[in-house]
N, C-alpha and C positions, 0 to 999 in steps of 0.2 A: 504494500500500500504506500502511496506517495504522500509527501508532506502536503498538508492542506486539503485532505480528502475527507469525505463523509463516509460513514459506515452505518448500516442498519442490519438487524438480524431479520432474515426473511420470515415472514409470518407463516409460510407454508412449510419450509424445510429447515429453518433455523440457520441456514448458511449465511455467512457474512456477505452482504451486498455492498460493494465499495464503489463510490462515484465521486466525481469532482464537480465543482460549480460549473465548469466549462461543459461537462456532460449534460447538466441540467439545462444550460442555456441552449445547447445545440439540439439535444434530443427531446427533452421534456418528459421522456419516459425512461426509466431505469429497469433493467431486467435482472433477475437472479440467474447467475451463471449455472447454478445447480439444477433448479427445477423450472426455470423460465418464467416464474411469476413476475408480472409487470407492476411497476409502481409509477403512478403518474404524478409528475411535478410540474404540470403545465400551467397551473394557476399562478399568475404573476405575483400576487400577494405572498404566496408561499415561497416562491423563488427569492423574492425581495427579503423576506424574513430570514431565510437560510443564508443569504449573502451577508446580511447584517450580523447574524450570529457568528459566521466565519470571521468577519472583520473584527468583531469584538474579541474573539479568542486570540487572533493573531496580535491585536493591539495589546492585550494583557501580557502575552509572552514577550513582545518587544519592549514592554515597560518594566520588565523584571529588574533591571538595574536600579530604577527609581523605586519600584515597589518593594524591592528587597531590603530597603532601609527604612521602611515605614510599617505601620501596623494598624490593626483595627481594635478599638477599645470597646469592651462590653461592660456595662455597669449592671451589677446584680446586687440589689439592695445597697448597702454602704460600700461594697467592694467594687473595684474596677480591675478587669483582666485585659491585658493588652496582648493580642495575638499577632505576631509578626507576619506580614504578608508573605515572607519567604516560606513559612510553614503552610499558609493557605495555598500558595502557588503549587506546592508539591502535592496537595490534596485535590486540586482543581479537576473536576470532571466536566468535560466539555460535551454535555449531552443536552438534547432538546427533545421533549416529549411531543409526539404528534399522534393524531388519530388517523390511521390508514385503514381503509376498508372496515371501519367500525371497530378496529382493535387498536389498543394503545401500543405505540411503537417508539423506541428510543433511537434517535439519530445522533450518532457520536461524530464529533469533528476531531480529526487527528491532526495535531500540529506537527508532531514529529513522525517521520516514516516508521513503520513497523515491519518486522520480518514476516514474510508469508509462510 
């Protein structure tokens, strides 16, 4: 899988279906390579939201140098806990929940390439 690609688990066979934003723009339909199930991403609003999501994930990664020196403070009663962004970045799950064919589906955005 290449850097900056999306991945979802096929509703039919659970195979990983990988695609890029370019695939969505050119094809509008993504197919599972294992069972052939088709996923339509032709709706402009959905493609726009996926592009925004990918841009957000990439911007967070590119801001790691700045975010690595900052944190998020949580106030619980009289106490305050500061969680460094560096820890949050290591736990960041880049997933978006969608409803495809009436079933809940998680679309994951992969910033770093993964081994096949």
